[in-house]
C-alpha positions in Angstrom: -24.2 -5.1 12.6 -25.6 -6.4 15.8 -26.3 -10.2 15.6 -27.1 -13.1 17.8 -25.7 -16.4 16.7 -25.1 -14.8 13.3 -28.8 -13.7 12.9 -29.7 -10.0 12.5 -32.8 -10.3 14.8 -32.5 -6.9 16.5 -33.9 -4.7 13.7 -32.6 -1.2 12.9 -31.2 1.6 15.0 -29.7 -1.0 17.5 -27.8 0.3 20.4 -25.9 -2.1 22.8 -24.7 -0.9 26.2 -22.2 -3.3 27.8 -22.2 -3.1 31.6 -19.6 -5.4 33.3 -20.7 -6.6 36.8 -18.5 -5.9 39.8 -16.1 -8.7 40.4 -16.1 -10.8 43.5 -13.7 -9.9 46.3 -13.1 -11.1 49.8 -11.7 -8.4 52.1 -10.0 -9.7 55.2 -9.1 -7.6 58.3 -7.0 -8.8 61.2 -7.1 -7.5 64.7 -3.9 -5.7 65.6 -2.7 -5.3 61.9 -3.3 -2.1 60.0 -4.9 -2.3 56.6 -6.9 -4.8 54.8 -6.2 -7.8 52.5 -8.2 -8.4 49.4 -8.6 -11.7 47.6 -9.8 -11.6 44.0 -12.8 -14.1 43.5 -13.3 -13.8 39.8 -15.6 -12.0 37.5 -19.4 -12.2 37.7 -20.4 -11.7 34.1 -22.0 -8.7 32.4 -25.3 -7.2 31.3 -26.2 -6.0 27.8 -28.9 -3.3 27.5 -30.1 -3.5 23.9 -32.5 -1.1 22.2 -33.7 -1.0 18.7 -36.6 -0.8 16.3 -38.3 -3.8 14.7 -40.0 -3.2 11.3 -42.0 -5.0 8.7 -44.5 -4.2 5.9 -47.6 -5.2 7.9 -48.7 -6.0 11.5 -48.7 -9.7 10.9 -45.1 -9.7 9.8 -44.2 -7.3 12.6 -45.7 -9.8 15.1 -43.6 -12.6 13.4 -40.4 -10.6 13.7 -41.1 -9.9 17.3 -41.8 -13.6 17.9 -38.4 -14.6 16.3 -36.7 -12.2 18.6 -38.5 -13.6 21.7 -37.8 -17.2 20.6 -34.1 -16.7 21.7 -35.3 -16.8 25.3 -34.8 -20.5 25.2 -32.5 -21.0 28.2 -29.5 -21.7 25.9 -26.4 -19.6 25.6 -25.8 -17.6 22.3 -23.0 -15.6 20.8 -23.7 -11.8 20.6 -21.8 -9.5 18.2 -22.5 -5.9 19.4 -22.7 -2.8 17.3 -18.9 -2.2 17.8 -18.0 -5.6 16.4 -17.1 -7.2 19.7 -17.9 -10.9 20.1 -19.5 -12.0 23.3 -19.9 -15.8 23.8 -22.1 -17.3 26.5 -24.9 -14.7 26.4 -28.4 -15.7 27.6 -31.7 -14.0 26.9 -34.1 -14.6 29.7 -37.0 -12.8 28.0 -36.6 -9.3 29.6 -38.2 -7.4 26.8 -40.1 -4.1 26.9 -41.8 -3.0 23.6 -42.7 0.7 23.3 -45.8 1.5 25.5 -47.2 3.4 22.5 -47.2 0.1 20.5 -46.5 -0.4 16.8 -46.3 2.9 14.7 -47.1 3.2 11.1 -44.3 4.4 8.8 -44.6 7.3 6.4 -43.5 5.3 3.4 -45.7 2.3 4.4 -45.1 -0.5 6.9 -44.9 -0.7 10.7 -42.3 -0.4 13.3 -42.0 -1.1 17.0 -39.3 0.4 19.2 -38.1 -1.9 22.1 -35.6 -2.4 24.8 -34.2 -5.8 26.2 -31.7 -7.1 28.6 -29.3 -10.0 28.0 -26.9 -11.5 30.4 -23.3 -12.4 29.6 -22.3 -15.5 31.8 -18.5 -14.9 31.4 
């Protein structure tokens, strides 16, 4: 189950795509010498693309569930556990959130759902 700081705030049908950023390298070339020299400059974090479906029994509760998710855009680092069970410390949510352009949808058995996508940044 995907969680942030131990809280299952992402709803159902959660998918997490982990994209490592390219590391930093310095490439040196010297006149009169064949080839190149590379110096490793460290990693530059990662990006998490998360999609899921928020759901609740009525629109007011759905709005509250969405507000809880958005409350994590607080400038603090959090610990993300993805849907493969990997633990990622130092993850920040900057509020990059896109709800479905169709808005909330009613469920056949009652209640409401809202598909969404968001981006989180891993600092380490």
